[in-house]
C-alpha positions as CSV (number, residue, x, y, z in Angstrom):
1,X,7.4,73.3,-41.8
2,X,5.3,76.2,-43.3
3,X,1.4,77.3,-42.8
4,X,0.1,74.6,-45.1
5,X,-2.9,76.0,-47.0
6,X,-5.4,74.4,-49.2
7,X,-7.7,75.9,-51.5
8,X,-10.5,74.6,-54.0
9,X,-11.5,77.1,-56.9
10,X,-7.8,78.5,-57.0
11,X,-7.8,79.3,-60.5
12,X,-9.9,82.4,-60.4
13,X,-12.3,84.5,-58.5
14,X,-12.0,84.1,-54.1
15,X,-9.6,81.3,-54.3
16,X,-7.2,83.3,-56.4
17,X,-7.0,86.3,-54.5
18,X,-7.4,84.5,-51.1
19,X,-4.6,82.0,-52.0
20,X,-2.7,85.3,-53.2
21,X,-2.7,86.7,-49.2
22,X,-2.1,83.5,-47.6
23,X,1.2,83.7,-49.7
24,X,1.4,87.0,-48.3
25,X,1.2,85.4,-44.9
26,X,3.9,82.7,-45.2
27,X,1.6,80.1,-46.4
28,X,2.3,77.1,-48.9
29,X,-0.5,76.9,-50.7
30,X,-1.9,73.9,-52.3
31,X,-3.9,74.9,-55.3
32,X,-6.8,72.7,-56.4
33,X,-9.4,73.2,-60.0
34,X,-9.2,71.4,-62.6
35,X,-7.7,74.5,-65.1
36,X,-4.1,73.3,-65.1
37,X,-2.8,76.3,-67.1
38,X,-4.7,78.9,-65.1
39,X,-3.5,77.2,-61.8
40,X,0.3,77.1,-63.1
41,X,-0.4,81.3,-63.4
42,X,-1.8,81.5,-60.2
43,X,1.1,79.5,-58.3
44,X,4.0,81.8,-60.5
45,X,1.8,85.0,-58.4
46,X,1.7,82.9,-55.6
47,X,5.5,82.3,-55.4
48,X,5.8,86.2,-56.5
49,X,4.2,87.5,-53.3
50,X,6.3,84.9,-51.2
51,X,4.2,81.7,-50.8
52,X,5.0,78.0,-51.5
53,X,2.6,77.1,-54.1
54,X,1.3,73.3,-54.8
55,X,-0.7,72.7,-58.1
56,X,-3.1,70.2,-57.4
57,X,-5.7,69.3,-60.6
58,X,-8.6,68.2,-59.7
59,X,-12.3,68.0,-60.2
60,X,-14.1,68.8,-56.6
61,X,-17.0,66.5,-57.7
62,X,-14.9,63.2,-57.6
63,X,-14.2,62.5,-54.1
64,X,-11.1,60.1,-55.1
65,X,-9.7,63.2,-56.6
66,X,-9.9,65.3,-53.7
67,X,-9.1,63.3,-51.3
68,X,-6.3,62.2,-53.6
69,X,-5.1,66.3,-53.6
70,X,-4.9,66.3,-49.8
71,X,-2.8,63.8,-49.5
72,X,-0.4,64.7,-51.8
73,X,-0.6,68.1,-50.2
74,X,0.1,66.6,-46.6
75,X,3.2,64.6,-48.0
76,X,4.3,67.8,-50.3
77,X,3.8,70.5,-48.0
78,X,2.5,69.4,-44.8
79,X,-0.8,68.8,-42.9
80,X,-3.6,71.6,-43.8
81,X,-4.1,74.0,-41.6
82,X,-6.5,76.3,-43.2
83,X,-9.1,74.9,-45.9
84,X,-10.8,77.2,-48.3
85,X,-13.4,75.3,-49.8
86,X,-14.5,77.6,-52.7
87,X,-15.2,75.9,-55.8
88,X,-18.3,76.2,-57.0
89,X,-20.6,77.0,-60.4
90,X,-23.8,78.4,-61.3
91,X,-26.3,77.7,-64.0
92,X,-30.0,78.6,-64.1
93,X,-32.8,76.4,-63.5
94,X,-36.0,76.5,-65.5
95,X,-39.2,74.3,-64.6
96,X,-39.8,73.5,-68.0
97,X,-36.4,72.3,-69.0
98,X,-35.7,70.8,-65.3
99,X,-33.1,67.9,-65.4
100,X,-32.0,66.3,-62.2
101,X,-28.9,65.4,-63.6
102,X,-28.2,68.9,-64.1
103,X,-29.5,69.5,-60.2
104,X,-27.3,66.7,-59.0
105,X,-24.0,67.4,-60.8
106,X,-24.7,71.2,-59.1
107,X,-24.6,70.0,-55.8
108,X,-21.9,67.9,-56.3
109,X,-19.7,70.9,-57.2
110,X,-20.9,73.1,-54.7
111,X,-22.2,71.3,-51.9
112,X,-20.0,67.9,-51.6
113,X,-17.2,69.2,-52.9
114,X,-16.3,71.6,-49.8
115,X,-17.7,68.2,-48.1
116,X,-15.0,66.2,-49.8
117,X,-12.0,68.6,-48.8
118,X,-13.5,68.8,-45.2
119,X,-13.6,64.9,-44.9
120,X,-9.9,65.0,-46.4
121,X,-8.5,68.2,-43.7
122,X,-10.6,67.1,-40.8
123,X,-9.3,64.5,-39.0
124,X,-5.4,65.7,-39.2
125,X,-6.6,69.3,-37.8
126,X,-8.6,67.2,-34.5
127,X,-5.5,65.2,-34.0
128,X,-3.6,68.3,-33.8
129,X,-6.9,70.6,-32.0
130,X,-5.9,73.5,-34.6
131,X,-7.1,74.1,-37.8
132,X,-9.0,77.1,-40.0
133,X,-12.0,75.7,-42.3
134,X,-13.6,78.3,-44.6
135,X,-16.7,77.4,-46.9
136,X,-18.1,79.7,-49.7
137,X,-22.3,79.6,-49.5
138,X,-24.0,82.4,-50.6
139,X,-26.7,84.8,-50.0
140,X,-29.3,82.7,-52.7
141,X,-28.7,80.0,-50.4
142,X,-30.9,82.2,-47.9
143,X,-33.7,81.9,-50.0
144,X,-35.6,81.1,-53.3
145,X,-35.2,83.5,-56.2
146,X,-36.3,82.8,-59.8
147,X,-34.0,80.2,-61.8
148,X,-31.7,80.1,-59.2
149,X,-33.2,76.6,-57.9
150,X,-30.6,74.0,-58.4
151,X,-27.9,77.0,-57.0
152,X,-29.7,77.8,-54.2
153,X,-30.4,74.4,-52.8
154,X,-26.7,73.9,-53.4
155,X,-25.6,76.9,-51.1
156,X,-28.1,76.3,-48.6
157,X,-27.2,72.7,-47.9
158,X,-23.3,74.6,-48.0
159,X,-25.1,76.8,-45.0
160,X,-26.8,74.2,-43.2
161,X,-24.1,71.4,-43.4
162,X,-21.2,73.5,-41.8
163,X,-22.8,75.8,-39.4
164,X,-24.0,72.2,-38.1
165,X,-20.4,71.4,-37.9
166,X,-19.0,74.6,-36.6
167,X,-21.5,74.0,-33.5
168,X,-20.1,70.3,-33.6
169,X,-16.8,71.6,-33.4
170,X,-16.7,74.5,-30.9
171,X,-15.4,73.1,-27.8
172,X,-12.2,71.8,-29.9
173,X,-9.5,74.3,-31.6
174,X,-11.0,73.5,-35.1
175,X,-12.8,76.9,-36.4
176,X,-15.6,76.9,-39.4
177,X,-15.9,80.1,-41.6
178,X,-18.8,80.6,-43.5
179,X,-18.6,83.0,-46.1
180,X,-21.9,84.1,-47.8
181,X,-21.3,86.7,-50.7
182,X,-24.0,88.4,-52.9
183,X,-23.0,89.8,-56.5
184,X,-19.4,90.1,-56.5
185,X,-17.7,91.2,-60.0
186,X,-15.4,87.6,-61.0
187,X,-15.9,85.6,-64.4
188,X,-19.1,83.8,-63.1
189,X,-20.8,86.7,-62.6
190,X,-19.6,88.8,-65.8
191,X,-21.8,86.1,-67.5
192,X,-25.0,87.7,-65.8
193,X,-27.2,89.4,-68.2
194,X,-29.1,90.6,-65.4
195,X,-29.3,93.6,-62.8
196,X,-27.0,92.4,-60.2
197,X,-27.7,95.1,-57.7
198,X,-24.9,96.7,-54.9
199,X,-22.2,94.3,-57.0
200,X,-19.1,94.7,-55.7
201,X,-15.6,94.7,-56.7
202,X,-13.3,91.4,-55.9
203,X,-10.7,92.8,-53.6
204,X,-12.8,94.5,-51.2
205,X,-14.8,91.1,-51.0
206,X,-11.7,89.3,-50.3
207,X,-10.5,91.5,-47.9
208,X,-13.7,90.7,-46.1
209,X,-13.1,87.1,-46.4
210,X,-9.4,87.3,-45.1
211,X,-10.6,89.3,-41.6
212,X,-13.2,86.9,-41.3
213,X,-11.1,83.6,-41.3
214,X,-8.1,85.4,-39.2
215,X,-10.7,87.0,-36.6
216,X,-12.2,83.2,-36.1
217,X,-15.5,84.8,-37.3
218,X,-18.2,82.2,-37.8
219,X,-19.7,84.3,-41.0
220,X,-19.4,86.8,-43.3
221,X,-21.7,88.1,-45.4
222,X,-21.6,91.0,-48.3
223,X,-22.2,93.3,-49.9
224,X,-24.0,94.9,-47.0
225,X,-27.0,96.7,-48.6
226,X,-28.1,93.1,-49.8
227,X,-27.3,90.7,-47.0
228,X,-29.6,93.6,-45.1
229,X,-32.2,92.7,-47.9
230,X,-31.9,88.8,-47.5
231,X,-32.1,89.1,-43.8
232,X,-35.5,90.9,-44.4
233,X,-36.7,88.6,-46.5
234,X,-36.6,85.8,-44.5
235,X,-38.8,87.5,-42.0
236,X,-41.4,88.6,-44.7
237,X,-44.4,86.8,-44.6
238,X,-44.2,84.2,-47.7
239,X,-46.5,85.7,-49.9
240,X,-45.3,89.0,-49.6
241,X,-41.8,87.1,-50.2
242,X,-43.2,85.5,-53.3
243,X,-44.5,88.9,-55.2
244,X,-41.0,90.4,-54.1
245,X,-38.6,88.1,-55.4
246,X,-40.8,87.1,-58.3
247,X,-40.3,90.9,-59.6
248,X,-36.6,89.9,-60.3
249,X,-36.0,89.6,-63.7
250,X,-33.2,86.8,-63.5
251,X,-33.8,84.5,-67.1
252,X,-30.7,84.0,-68.2
253,X,-31.9,82.2,-71.5
254,X,-30.1,83.2,-75.0
255,X,-33.4,84.9,-76.2
256,X,-34.0,86.6,-72.9
257,X,-37.4,85.2,-73.1
258,X,-39.5,83.5,-70.1
259,X,-41.4,80.4,-71.1
């Protein structure tokens, strides 16, 4: 039976990139995302790379859909050996337009989607005392930035939850790797109208993710210069951090205006 991976957000970006790497390693790869046509295209690429694909359309914000997708993967490919919880969304949060429903929607995809996928694969991993869980957070989860309140909160939740889970699993054969990227050239970041310092190309970023997962790394962050800046920002006095952070122009309204 093939080694099996379940990849969320597999239709583009990190998800597609890692799915192809896993296929080259001989994995059977279950591809989960909402865009069915894009998943079918990635499935063809996985097949060409030597892997066995399974297309599992689902919305990770919907727990029953995630559980069903993992159950189907188990039935058709076998138990999941590697989970890459990558699905995510990003839109700005402005104080004068605050809508709790939008915050909840982002938390549901970025955080709870990863939790639901983990819930689905973890019992089998614990039973076999073997498995790899990798989840995509963000450097934005390390501290507040302008117009990213909901996105940063969702990624901070990912970081705290999966770091705790990793500690809880330290005496088992299940490893947890947290990925904390900064700016990487993907479909999501292509829509950003603001400057993105140290913007990294996708393939080198996927290289780092793949290496971290298979060497058993606890955490991988990139690009390195931005990771250093983020780390230093955590130890600054809050009054100084506020000044520096507020100087970043991240307004994404169509008119670019601040209100």
